C-alpha positions as CSV (number, residue, x, y, z in Angstrom):
1,M,20.4,-35.4,-18.4
2,E,18.7,-37.8,-16.0
3,V,15.1,-36.8,-14.9
4,W,12.6,-38.7,-12.9
5,P,8.8,-38.2,-12.5
6,G,8.7,-36.2,-9.3
7,A,5.6,-34.8,-8.0
8,P,3.0,-32.5,-8.5
9,Y,3.1,-30.5,-5.4
10,P,4.1,-28.2,-4.6
11,L,4.2,-26.3,-7.7
12,G,7.2,-24.5,-8.6
13,T,10.6,-25.5,-7.6
14,S,11.7,-27.6,-4.5
15,Y,15.2,-28.0,-3.6
16,D,15.4,-30.9,-1.2
17,G,19.3,-31.1,-0.6
18,A,19.8,-33.7,-3.1
19,G,18.2,-32.2,-6.3
20,T,15.2,-30.2,-7.5
21,N,11.3,-30.9,-8.2
22,F,9.9,-28.9,-10.8
23,A,6.1,-28.6,-11.3
24,V,4.0,-26.2,-13.6
25,Y,0.3,-26.1,-14.1
26,S,-1.4,-25.9,-17.7
27,E,-4.7,-27.1,-18.8
28,L,-3.6,-26.5,-22.4
29,A,-0.2,-28.0,-22.9
30,E,0.5,-31.0,-25.0
31,K,4.3,-30.9,-23.8
32,V,6.0,-28.8,-21.5
33,E,9.8,-28.5,-21.5
34,L,12.3,-27.3,-18.6
35,C,15.0,-25.0,-20.1
36,L,18.1,-25.0,-18.1
37,F,20.7,-22.1,-18.7
38,A,24.4,-22.2,-18.0
39,E,26.6,-19.2,-17.0
40,D,27.1,-18.3,-20.9
41,G,23.6,-18.6,-21.7
42,Q,23.8,-22.0,-23.3
43,E,20.2,-23.9,-23.2
44,T,19.2,-27.5,-22.1
45,R,15.8,-28.5,-22.5
46,V,14.4,-31.4,-20.6
47,A,10.9,-32.6,-21.4
48,L,8.9,-32.8,-18.2
49,P,7.8,-36.6,-18.0
50,E,4.8,-36.5,-15.9
51,V,1.2,-34.7,-15.7
52,T,-0.8,-35.0,-13.1
53,A,-4.4,-32.7,-12.7
54,F,-2.7,-30.9,-15.7
55,V,0.3,-30.2,-13.6
56,W,3.5,-31.3,-15.6
57,H,6.5,-32.3,-13.1
58,G,9.7,-33.8,-13.1
59,Y,12.8,-34.3,-10.6
60,L,16.4,-33.6,-11.5
61,P,18.7,-35.3,-9.0
62,G,21.6,-33.5,-8.4
63,L,20.4,-29.8,-9.5
64,L,21.2,-27.2,-7.1
65,P,20.4,-23.8,-6.1
66,G,21.7,-21.1,-8.4
67,Q,20.5,-23.0,-11.5
68,R,18.6,-20.5,-13.9
69,Y,15.4,-21.9,-15.6
70,G,12.4,-21.4,-17.6
71,F,9.6,-23.3,-19.4
72,R,8.6,-23.8,-23.2
73,V,4.9,-25.0,-23.8
74,H,3.9,-26.7,-26.6
75,G,0.2,-26.4,-27.4
76,P,-2.7,-24.7,-29.3
77,Y,-2.0,-20.9,-30.7
78,R,-5.7,-19.6,-31.6
79,P,-6.0,-16.3,-30.5
80,E,-9.7,-16.1,-31.7
81,D,-10.2,-18.8,-29.1
82,G,-8.2,-17.3,-26.6
83,H,-5.2,-20.0,-26.9
84,R,-1.7,-18.5,-27.3
85,C,0.9,-21.5,-26.5
86,L,4.0,-20.8,-28.6
87,P,7.1,-23.1,-28.0
88,G,9.2,-20.1,-29.2
89,K,8.6,-18.0,-26.0
90,L,10.5,-19.0,-23.1
91,L,8.2,-18.5,-20.1
92,L,8.6,-17.7,-16.4
93,D,7.8,-19.8,-13.8
94,P,4.6,-18.5,-12.0
95,Y,6.0,-19.9,-8.9
96,A,9.2,-19.2,-9.4
97,R,11.0,-17.9,-5.6
98,A,13.4,-15.8,-7.4
99,I,13.9,-13.7,-11.3
100,E,16.8,-12.0,-12.4
101,G,18.0,-10.2,-15.2
102,K,16.4,-7.4,-17.1
103,I,13.9,-7.9,-20.0
104,D,15.1,-6.6,-23.5
105,W,12.1,-5.3,-25.4
106,R,12.7,-7.1,-28.7
107,P,10.0,-8.5,-31.2
108,E,10.6,-12.0,-30.3
109,L,8.8,-11.3,-27.1
110,F,5.4,-10.9,-28.9
111,S,3.6,-13.5,-30.8
112,Y,2.4,-11.4,-33.8
113,S,4.3,-9.0,-36.2
114,F,4.2,-5.3,-35.4
115,D,2.9,-4.7,-38.9
116,D,0.3,-7.3,-39.0
117,P,-0.9,-8.0,-35.4
118,D,-3.8,-10.3,-36.7
119,G,-1.6,-11.9,-39.3
120,S,1.2,-14.5,-39.5
121,I,2.5,-16.0,-36.0
122,N,5.9,-14.3,-34.7
123,D,7.5,-17.8,-33.3
124,G,10.9,-16.4,-32.6
125,D,12.9,-17.3,-29.9
126,S,12.5,-14.9,-27.0
127,A,15.1,-16.5,-24.8
128,P,18.2,-14.3,-25.3
129,H,15.7,-11.3,-24.2
130,M,14.1,-12.8,-21.3
131,P,15.1,-12.9,-17.7
132,R,15.7,-16.0,-15.9
133,C,14.1,-17.8,-12.9
134,V,16.6,-19.2,-10.3
135,V,16.2,-22.4,-8.1
136,T,16.5,-21.1,-4.7
137,N,18.0,-22.6,-1.4
138,P,15.3,-22.7,1.1
139,F,17.0,-22.6,4.3
140,F,17.5,-19.5,6.4
141,D,18.6,-19.2,10.1
142,W,15.3,-17.0,11.7
143,G,16.7,-17.3,14.9
144,H,14.1,-16.2,17.4
145,D,12.2,-14.0,15.1
146,R,8.5,-13.3,15.9
147,S,5.9,-11.2,14.5
148,P,5.5,-8.1,16.4
149,R,1.5,-8.6,15.9
150,T,0.8,-4.8,16.8
151,A,-2.7,-4.5,17.6
152,W,-4.8,-2.8,15.0
153,H,-5.7,0.2,17.4
154,D,-1.8,0.5,18.2
155,T,-0.7,0.6,14.6
156,I,0.9,3.4,12.8
157,I,1.4,2.9,9.0
158,Y,4.4,4.3,7.2
159,E,4.0,3.8,3.4
160,V,7.5,3.6,2.0
161,H,9.5,2.6,-1.2
162,V,12.5,0.6,-0.3
163,K,14.7,2.4,-3.2
164,G,13.3,5.9,-2.6
165,F,13.8,5.5,1.4
166,T,17.4,4.5,1.0
167,K,18.7,5.5,-2.2
168,L,20.4,9.0,-1.1
169,H,20.7,8.1,2.8
170,P,24.3,9.3,3.8
171,E,24.4,7.2,6.6
172,I,23.8,3.8,4.7
173,P,26.9,2.3,2.6
174,A,26.7,3.1,-1.1
175,E,26.5,-0.8,-1.9
176,M,23.3,-1.1,0.3
177,Q,21.6,2.3,-1.0
178,G,18.1,1.5,-2.9
179,T,18.0,-2.2,-1.2
180,Y,16.6,-4.4,1.4
181,L,19.4,-4.2,3.4
182,G,19.4,-0.3,3.2
183,L,16.1,-0.4,4.8
184,A,17.4,-2.9,7.6
185,H,20.4,-0.9,8.3
186,P,20.6,0.3,11.6
187,A,20.3,4.1,10.4
188,S,16.9,3.3,8.7
189,I,15.5,1.5,11.7
190,S,16.9,4.1,14.2
191,Y,14.8,6.8,12.0
192,L,11.9,4.9,12.0
193,K,11.8,4.3,15.6
194,R,12.3,7.8,16.1
195,L,9.3,8.7,14.3
196,G,7.2,6.1,16.0
197,I,6.2,3.7,13.2
198,T,5.0,0.2,14.1
199,A,4.4,-0.8,10.5
200,V,6.4,-0.2,7.2
201,E,3.7,-0.7,4.1
202,L,6.3,-1.6,1.3
203,M,5.2,-0.4,-2.1
204,P,5.4,-3.3,-4.4
205,V,8.4,-5.6,-3.9
206,H,7.2,-8.9,-6.0
207,H,9.0,-8.9,-9.1
208,F,8.0,-6.5,-11.7
209,L,8.8,-5.2,-15.1
210,H,9.5,-1.6,-16.6
211,D,7.0,-1.1,-19.1
212,H,8.1,-1.1,-22.9
213,A,6.8,2.5,-23.5
214,L,8.6,3.9,-20.3
215,I,11.9,2.2,-21.2
216,E,11.8,3.8,-25.0
217,R,11.3,7.2,-23.1
218,G,14.1,6.7,-21.0
219,Q,12.2,5.9,-17.7
220,R,11.4,2.9,-15.5
221,N,8.3,1.5,-13.7
222,Y,9.3,3.2,-10.1
223,W,6.3,2.4,-8.4
224,G,6.4,-1.2,-9.6
225,Y,2.5,-2.2,-9.9
226,N,3.4,-4.4,-12.8
227,S,4.2,-7.7,-11.5
228,I,5.1,-10.9,-13.1
229,G,6.5,-12.9,-10.3
230,Y,4.1,-13.3,-7.4
231,F,6.9,-15.4,-5.0
232,A,9.8,-13.3,-5.8
233,P,11.4,-10.4,-4.5
234,H,12.0,-7.8,-6.8
235,D,16.0,-8.6,-7.8
236,E,16.8,-4.7,-8.2
237,Y,16.3,-3.9,-4.5
238,S,19.0,-6.6,-3.5
239,S,22.5,-6.0,-3.5
240,R,22.9,-10.0,-3.8
241,K,21.9,-12.0,-7.2
242,N,21.6,-15.6,-8.3
243,G,18.6,-16.1,-6.0
244,E,20.4,-14.7,-2.8
245,Q,17.7,-12.0,-3.0
246,I,15.5,-14.1,-1.0
247,Q,18.1,-14.2,1.9
248,E,18.2,-10.6,2.0
249,F,14.6,-9.8,2.0
250,K,14.6,-12.3,5.1
251,Q,17.4,-10.4,6.8
252,M,15.2,-7.2,6.3
253,V,12.1,-8.7,7.7
254,K,14.3,-10.2,10.5
255,A,15.8,-6.8,11.5
256,L,12.6,-5.1,11.3
257,H,10.8,-7.5,13.7
258,E,13.7,-7.2,16.0
259,A,12.8,-3.4,16.2
260,D,9.1,-4.4,16.5
261,I,8.2,-3.1,13.2
262,E,5.9,-5.1,11.2
263,V,6.2,-5.6,7.3
264,I,3.3,-5.1,5.1
265,L,3.4,-5.8,1.3
266,D,1.6,-3.9,-1.2
267,V,0.6,-6.6,-3.6
268,V,-0.9,-6.6,-7.3
269,Y,-3.0,-9.6,-7.5
270,N,-5.4,-8.0,-10.0
271,H,-3.4,-7.7,-13.3
272,T,0.1,-8.7,-14.7
273,A,2.8,-7.1,-16.7
274,E,1.6,-9.1,-19.9
275,G,-1.1,-6.5,-20.9
276,N,-3.6,-6.6,-23.2
277,H,-3.9,-8.8,-26.2
278,L,-1.0,-6.9,-27.9
279,G,1.4,-7.3,-25.0
280,P,4.2,-9.8,-25.0
281,T,4.3,-13.6,-23.9
282,L,6.2,-14.0,-20.8
283,C,4.4,-16.3,-18.4
284,F,0.8,-17.1,-18.0
285,R,-0.3,-16.1,-21.6
286,G,1.8,-19.0,-23.0
287,L,1.2,-21.2,-20.3
288,D,-2.7,-21.3,-20.4
289,N,-4.3,-17.9,-21.4
290,P,-7.9,-18.7,-20.7
291,S,-7.4,-20.2,-17.2
292,Y,-5.2,-17.4,-16.1
293,Y,-6.8,-14.4,-17.5
294,R,-10.5,-13.0,-17.8
295,L,-11.3,-12.9,-21.4
296,M,-14.2,-11.4,-23.6
297,G,-16.9,-14.1,-23.8
298,D,-18.0,-13.2,-27.6
299,E,-14.3,-12.3,-28.1
300,P,-11.9,-14.3,-26.3
301,R,-8.9,-12.5,-28.4
302,Y,-9.5,-9.6,-26.2
303,Y,-9.1,-9.4,-22.4
304,M,-11.5,-7.8,-19.6
305,D,-9.7,-5.0,-18.0
306,Y,-10.7,-3.8,-14.4
307,T,-7.7,-2.2,-13.7
308,G,-6.6,0.0,-16.9
309,C,-3.6,-2.2,-17.3
310,G,-4.9,-4.4,-20.2
311,N,-6.1,-7.6,-18.2
312,S,-7.4,-8.8,-15.0
313,L,-6.6,-12.4,-13.4
314,N,-9.4,-14.8,-13.7
315,M,-10.5,-15.2,-9.9
316,Q,-13.2,-17.5,-11.3
317,T,-10.7,-20.4,-11.9
318,P,-9.6,-22.5,-9.0
319,H,-5.7,-22.5,-9.9
320,V,-5.7,-18.9,-10.0
321,L,-7.2,-18.7,-6.9
322,Q,-4.6,-21.5,-5.5
323,L,-1.7,-19.2,-6.9
324,I,-2.9,-16.3,-4.9
325,M,-3.6,-18.1,-1.8
326,D,-0.3,-20.0,-2.2
327,S,1.7,-16.6,-2.8
328,L,0.1,-15.1,0.3
329,R,0.9,-17.7,2.6
330,Y,4.3,-18.1,1.1
331,W,5.2,-14.6,2.4
332,V,3.7,-15.2,5.7
333,L,5.2,-18.4,6.4
334,E,8.5,-18.3,4.5
335,M,9.4,-14.8,4.4
336,H,7.5,-13.7,7.8
337,V,5.7,-10.9,6.5
338,D,2.7,-9.3,8.8
339,G,0.0,-8.2,6.3
340,F,-0.9,-7.3,2.9
341,R,-2.4,-4.0,1.4
342,F,-4.4,-5.1,-1.8
343,D,-4.1,-3.0,-4.9
344,L,-7.5,-2.4,-6.6
345,A,-9.1,-4.8,-4.3
346,S,-12.3,-4.6,-6.0
347,A,-11.2,-6.3,-9.0
348,L,-10.2,-9.6,-7.2
349,A,-13.9,-9.4,-5.8
350,R,-15.4,-9.5,-9.4
351,E,-17.1,-13.0,-10.1
352,L,-19.2,-11.3,-12.9
353,H,-19.2,-8.0,-13.7
354,E,-20.5,-6.7,-10.4
355,V,-18.2,-6.5,-7.2
356,D,-19.4,-9.3,-5.1
357,R,-18.3,-8.4,-1.6
358,L,-18.9,-12.4,-0.6
359,S,-16.6,-13.5,-3.7
360,A,-14.7,-16.8,-3.3
361,F,-11.8,-14.8,-3.0
362,F,-12.9,-13.5,0.3
363,D,-14.2,-16.5,1.5
364,I,-11.1,-18.4,0.9
365,I,-9.1,-15.8,2.9
366,H,-11.7,-15.8,5.9
367,Q,-11.5,-19.7,6.2
368,D,-7.7,-19.7,5.7
369,P,-5.7,-20.4,9.4
370,V,-3.1,-18.5,8.2
371,L,-4.1,-15.5,6.3
372,C,-6.9,-14.7,8.7
373,Q,-4.6,-13.7,11.5
374,V,-2.5,-11.3,9.5
375,K,-3.3,-7.6,8.7
376,L,-5.4,-7.2,5.4
377,I,-6.1,-3.6,3.8
378,A,-8.1,-3.3,0.7
379,E,-7.8,-0.5,-1.8
380,P,-11.4,-0.6,-2.2
381,W,-11.8,0.5,-6.0
382,D,-10.9,-0.3,-9.3
383,V,-11.7,1.3,-12.8
384,G,-14.5,-0.7,-13.6
385,E,-18.1,0.2,-13.4
386,G,-19.2,0.0,-9.7
387,G,-15.6,-0.5,-8.6
388,Y,-15.6,2.3,-5.8
389,Q,-16.4,0.0,-3.0
390,V,-15.2,2.1,0.2
391,G,-17.1,0.6,3.4
392,N,-18.2,-2.5,1.4
393,F,-15.3,-5.1,2.2
394,P,-16.3,-8.0,4.7
395,P,-14.9,-8.4,8.4
396,L,-11.4,-8.8,8.9
397,W,-10.6,-6.2,6.3
398,S,-9.2,-2.7,7.0
399,E,-9.4,-0.2,3.7
400,W,-7.7,2.8,2.8
401,N,-10.6,5.4,3.3
402,G,-10.6,7.6,0.6
403,R,-13.6,9.7,1.8
404,Y,-11.7,10.5,4.5
405,R,-9.0,12.0,2.4
406,D,-11.3,14.1,0.3
407,C,-13.2,15.0,3.4
408,V,-10.0,16.1,5.6
409,R,-8.7,17.9,2.4
410,D,-11.7,20.0,1.8
411,F,-12.3,20.9,5.6
412,W,-8.7,22.4,5.6
413,R,-9.1,24.2,2.1
414,S,-12.4,25.8,3.4
415,Q,-14.4,24.1,0.6
416,N,-18.1,23.7,1.4
417,Q,-19.1,20.4,2.9
418,T,-21.2,19.8,6.2
419,L,-19.6,19.3,9.5
420,A,-21.4,16.0,9.6
421,E,-19.2,14.6,7.3
422,F,-16.2,15.7,8.7
423,A,-17.4,14.6,12.2
424,S,-18.1,10.9,10.9
425,R,-14.5,10.9,9.3
426,F,-12.7,12.3,12.4
427,T,-14.4,9.4,14.6
428,G,-13.7,6.6,12.4
429,S,-16.6,6.4,9.9
430,S,-19.1,4.4,11.7
431,D,-21.3,5.2,8.7
432,L,-19.1,3.1,6.4
433,Y,-17.9,0.3,8.6
434,E,-20.0,-0.4,11.9
435,S,-22.9,-2.2,10.1
436,T,-20.5,-5.0,9.0
437,G,-19.4,-5.5,12.7
438,R,-16.1,-3.7,12.1
439,R,-14.4,-1.6,14.4
440,P,-12.7,2.2,13.9
441,Y,-9.7,0.4,12.8
442,A,-11.4,-0.8,9.8
443,S,-10.8,2.7,8.4
444,I,-6.9,3.3,7.3
445,N,-6.8,7.1,7.5
446,F,-4.6,8.8,5.1
447,V,-4.2,12.6,3.7
448,T,-1.6,11.6,1.0
449,C,-0.2,8.4,-0.5
450,H,2.4,7.5,-3.0
451,D,-0.7,8.1,-5.7
452,G,-0.9,12.0,-5.8
453,F,1.0,15.2,-4.3
454,T,3.0,14.8,-1.3
455,L,1.8,16.7,2.0
456,K,4.1,19.6,1.0
457,D,2.9,19.8,-2.5
458,L,-0.9,19.7,-1.2
459,V,-0.5,23.1,0.3
460,S,1.8,24.6,-2.7
461,Y,0.4,23.7,-5.7
462,N,-3.4,24.0,-7.0
463,E,-2.6,22.3,-10.4
464,K,-0.7,19.3,-11.1
465,H,2.8,19.5,-12.9
466,N,3.5,16.1,-14.5
467,E,5.3,17.6,-17.7
468,E,8.6,15.6,-16.8
469,N,6.5,12.5,-17.2
470,G,6.4,13.0,-20.8
471,E,2.8,12.8,-21.3
472,G,1.9,16.3,-22.1
473,N,0.7,16.7,-18.1
474,R,-2.5,14.6,-18.9
475,D,-1.6,12.0,-16.8
476,G,-2.4,12.2,-13.0
477,E,-5.6,13.2,-11.1
478,S,-6.8,16.9,-11.9
479,D,-9.0,17.1,-9.0
480,N,-6.4,17.1,-6.1
481,R,-8.7,19.0,-3.6
482,S,-5.4,21.0,-2.7
483,W,-4.6,24.8,-1.9
484,N,-1.4,26.5,-2.9
485,C,-2.1,29.2,0.1
486,G,-1.9,31.9,-2.7
487,V,1.1,31.3,-4.9
488,E,1.6,28.3,-7.1
489,G,4.8,26.3,-6.4
490,E,8.2,27.8,-5.2
491,T,7.9,31.0,-3.4
492,E,10.1,33.1,-1.1
493,D,7.0,34.9,0.6
494,Q,7.5,34.6,4.3
495,D,3.7,34.7,5.1
496,I,2.8,32.2,2.5
497,L,5.7,29.7,3.7
498,A,4.4,29.9,7.4
499,L,0.9,29.5,6.0
500,R,1.7,26.2,4.2
501,A,3.7,25.0,7.4
502,Q,0.8,25.4,9.6
503,Q,-1.3,23.9,6.8
504,Q,0.8,20.9,7.0
505,R,0.5,20.6,10.7
506,N,-3.1,20.9,10.7
507,F,-3.2,17.8,8.3
508,L,-1.1,15.6,10.7
509,V,-2.8,16.5,13.8
510,T,-6.2,15.8,12.0
511,L,-4.7,12.4,10.9
512,F,-3.2,11.5,14.1
513,L,-5.9,12.5,16.4
514,S,-8.6,10.9,14.2
515,Q,-10.1,7.6,15.1
516,G,-8.8,4.7,13.1
517,V,-5.5,3.8,11.6
518,P,-3.4,6.7,10.8
519,M,-1.1,6.3,7.6
520,L,1.6,8.7,6.7
521,L,3.5,8.8,3.3
522,A,7.2,8.6,4.0
523,G,8.8,11.8,3.3
524,D,5.7,14.1,4.5
525,E,7.6,14.3,8.1
526,I,10.6,15.9,6.5
527,G,8.8,18.2,3.7
528,R,9.4,16.3,0.7
529,T,8.5,17.6,-2.7
530,Q,7.7,16.2,-6.3
531,R,7.8,19.6,-7.4
532,G,4.0,19.3,-8.2
533,N,4.1,16.0,-10.0
534,N,1.2,14.0,-8.9
535,N,1.8,10.7,-10.6
536,S,5.5,10.1,-10.4
537,Y,5.0,6.2,-11.2
538,C,7.6,6.7,-14.1
539,Q,10.3,8.8,-11.9
540,D,12.9,6.7,-10.6
541,A,15.1,9.5,-9.7
542,D,15.6,12.4,-7.2
543,I,12.1,13.5,-7.5
544,S,10.9,10.4,-5.9
545,W,13.6,9.8,-3.6
546,M,13.8,11.0,0.2
547,N,16.1,14.0,-0.1
548,W,18.0,13.7,3.3
549,A,19.9,16.8,2.6
550,A,17.0,18.9,2.5
551,V,15.2,17.5,5.8
552,D,12.8,20.1,7.6
553,E,13.7,19.4,11.0
554,E,11.0,21.4,12.6
555,L,8.5,19.3,11.1
556,L,10.2,16.2,11.6
557,E,10.5,17.3,15.2
558,F,6.7,18.1,15.3
559,T,5.8,15.0,13.5
560,S,7.5,12.6,16.0
561,K,6.0,14.4,19.0
562,L,2.5,14.1,17.6
563,I,2.9,10.3,16.8
564,S,4.5,9.9,20.6
565,F,1.7,11.9,21.9
566,Q,-1.0,9.8,19.9
567,R,0.6,6.6,21.0
568,R,0.3,7.5,24.8
569,H,-3.1,8.3,24.6
570,P,-5.8,5.5,24.1
571,A,-8.4,8.2,24.0
572,F,-7.2,8.7,20.1
573,K,-7.0,4.9,19.5
574,K,-10.4,3.6,20.2
575,R,-11.3,0.1,19.9
576,K,-15.0,0.5,19.9
577,W,-17.3,3.2,18.1
578,F,-18.4,6.3,20.2
579,Q,-21.8,6.1,21.6
580,G,-22.7,9.6,22.7
581,Q,-24.2,8.1,25.6
582,S,-23.8,9.7,29.2
583,I,-21.0,8.3,31.3
584,R,-22.4,7.1,34.7
585,G,-22.4,9.3,37.3
586,T,-21.9,12.4,35.2
587,D,-23.6,14.4,32.8
588,L,-21.0,14.0,30.1
589,S,-21.0,11.3,27.3
590,D,-18.0,9.8,25.7
591,I,-17.9,12.5,23.1
592,G,-19.3,15.9,22.7
593,W,-19.8,18.3,19.8
594,F,-19.8,22.0,20.1
595,R,-20.2,25.1,18.3
596,P,-17.3,27.8,18.8
597,D,-19.7,29.5,21.3
598,G,-19.5,26.3,23.5
599,E,-23.3,25.4,22.6
600,K,-24.1,21.7,21.6
601,M,-24.4,21.2,17.9
602,T,-28.0,21.5,16.5
603,D,-29.1,19.5,13.3
604,D,-29.0,22.9,11.4
605,D,-25.4,23.4,12.6
606,W,-24.5,20.0,11.5
607,N,-25.8,20.4,8.0
608,T,-24.9,24.0,7.5
609,G,-21.9,23.7,4.6
610,Y,-20.5,27.4,5.1
611,S,-19.4,26.6,8.8
612,K,-15.7,25.8,9.2
613,S,-15.2,25.9,13.0
614,I,-16.1,23.2,15.8
615,E,-15.0,21.7,18.7
616,V,-14.9,18.3,19.9
617,F,-14.7,17.0,23.7
618,I,-13.1,13.5,23.8
619,N,-14.1,12.0,27.3
620,G,-10.7,9.7,28.3
621,E,-13.4,8.3,31.3
622,G,-15.6,6.9,28.6
623,I,-13.6,4.5,26.5
624,A,-15.7,1.5,26.4
625,A,-12.9,-1.1,26.3
626,Q,-10.6,-3.0,28.4
627,D,-7.1,-3.9,28.2
628,S,-5.6,-7.3,27.5
629,R,-5.6,-8.2,31.4
630,G,-9.5,-7.1,31.6
631,R,-8.9,-3.6,33.4
632,R,-10.9,-0.5,32.4
633,I,-9.0,1.7,30.0
634,L,-9.1,5.3,31.2
635,D,-7.2,8.3,30.0
636,D,-7.2,12.3,30.2
637,S,-9.8,14.1,28.4
638,F,-9.1,16.7,25.8
639,L,-11.0,19.5,23.9
640,I,-10.1,20.0,20.3
641,F,-10.8,23.5,18.7
642,L,-10.5,23.4,15.1
643,N,-10.6,26.5,13.2
644,A,-10.6,26.2,9.0
645,H,-11.9,29.5,8.7
646,F,-9.8,32.3,6.9
647,E,-10.1,34.6,10.3
648,S,-9.3,33.8,14.1
649,V,-12.2,32.3,16.1
650,R,-12.8,32.8,19.9
651,F,-14.0,29.8,21.0
652,R,-15.6,28.8,24.3
653,V,-15.0,26.1,26.7
654,P,-18.6,24.4,27.1
655,E,-20.5,25.2,30.3
656,P,-20.4,21.4,31.5
657,L,-16.7,21.4,31.2
658,C,-15.8,24.7,32.9
659,T,-15.5,23.1,36.2
660,R,-12.4,21.1,34.8
661,E,-8.7,22.5,34.8
662,W,-7.9,22.7,31.1
663,R,-4.2,23.4,29.9
664,K,-3.2,24.1,26.3
665,I,-0.9,21.5,24.9
666,L,-0.9,22.2,21.1
667,N,-1.6,25.1,19.0
668,T,-0.9,24.7,15.3
669,A,-0.4,28.2,14.7
670,A,2.2,29.0,17.3
671,R,6.0,28.6,17.6
672,P,6.8,26.3,19.2
673,E,3.6,24.5,18.5
674,W,3.9,21.8,21.4
675,V,3.1,24.5,24.7
676,R,5.1,24.3,27.7
677,R,3.1,24.1,31.0
678,Q,0.9,27.3,31.0
679,P,-1.8,28.4,33.4
680,P,-5.3,26.8,33.5
681,V,-7.7,27.9,30.5
682,K,-10.6,29.9,31.9
683,H,-13.5,30.2,29.8
684,H,-12.2,31.2,26.5
685,V,-9.7,30.2,23.7
686,N,-8.8,32.5,20.8
687,V,-8.0,30.1,17.7
688,A,-6.1,31.8,14.8
689,S,-7.3,31.4,11.4
690,R,-6.8,27.9,9.8
691,S,-5.2,26.2,13.0
692,I,-6.0,23.6,15.7
693,V,-5.7,24.0,19.6
694,V,-5.8,21.2,22.0
695,L,-6.7,21.4,25.4
696,Q,-5.9,18.8,27.9
697,H,-7.5,17.9,31.5
698,E,-5.3,15.3,33.3
699,R,-7.0,12.7,35.5
């Protein structure tokens, strides 16, 4: 087979219309073979003829998209030194644009004998049991596609699983269910628009593998936090194969953009599917193990693990940084995505053992002209020492605010905490983000996410029920800060069901009226349950999928109205922090906090742990921001009465506000909750136990 020297850049495969260039990095390699596979699996090996700065490359004229391939690397195999090159192992291309096929968990995938891990080498051929990389066609008609570029303060995030959202949807054709095209279907987009979503945050769509242990138990890695291909859309979510999953993914993005919905990817750059020193040899390990992974300094046979998944990518090496940056830019420039949520982002910041918030990774992101313009969200923790870093990420970054989640859960289950903590979380967590020059939208507020209880389960279970996972209910978080309202799990008690529904509304109202960016877990708006399972990572089944046959229509309608209300009122989407300062010409500030008797909060009130009732005044004339045309932003004003106490409380309108005309617009304890126009509130409002009442003063 004819092969030309080709070029060392770009890495991966590049089809130019006449042939394909291949380029792969390995500093350890002594020889790199390109392996081409025919339809029947027959393998042809071609040695890459050139190496430039440790990049092995070659160009094959006439080689077309659809060709399946992999690599074999000849080099040192000395695990005690961290070197694990074995030519018997077929390796995936780290830059593969498409990967297809399932992994067959056979002993040939491993470099050792299961009976003697430290003994003789297992150099059996892994190719028959490996997925294949696919040469892809880069051409796609984007038409007039553009990013919606929704401002952070206008963003409503919907955390969603591609398969889980579409698998059971009755209006999506069977061949599209569970796929990218299913999410692009008019029925999906119509639903997202009805709900008021501005951005979907897709759970991992980088190509990932199903863990050996899960396959043996008859399960799968449903969540997908087990990446092996950082450029390839996961092929199981595509109705097309042979590399055309890229075209399908692009169709999905294009359709969502046409509906003004952004696409944010949940990305897992902190570890790979190869696991620890006893894991399989699939890609990075066989190419150049010490360059790609963090190894133990005194025992390089073993891996540093800040993720709980066996390994951590080596962010100290330039080519790993290049890999990640190339991947991020590829998804923005070629796939047109609008942002990223970084799983276990603290692990990416570790240059030594400590978390360095000014590490090379963040420096590079900030100076990159492409990536500094997209949405960047950190999951600000990992499993290593000092890994909980909420509030410590640099400017440009927003963060999943775990302290918001914990505080709001505790408030509505009447757990002792200070009202000062709640007030800080409700107003955007300035104590966490203001000192770094960030705005309220640095806080991604959430009550639930994929990891933990759904909203319905949060008010229905005190304990996790993960027996179906097959781990003896030992997996998953035990401290869920949940409250079952008096009965564990399913019940027919109408009083308890009514209280659970009310608590769900309380959580949603708190979420969408808080300053910051609200994130809604897909299915919470329809009452989705996982039957008390708070760790459904291995449940690729109806327990995890959206059940469109059991939609809580009242909750869906309530949530849609709530989001619409929030989007109409800039008072709940502030671009700058509350200052607590008087507004010129009045004796009112931009925000005011009061006790239920209408008196201003004192220091003692703020620090009283048992107090569960508070009212907040948000002044629509005190918004310290201008619109895109430089005009002052004005809005109606609001009084919000929050009562997490187990008895009803009589709230009083504060004296300075009594001259205004207040009308009740929302009551989470009433049916219907959204109140039609009523006579103005005079001085007092009775607020039922565990409920919220919102009053509005129209300008």
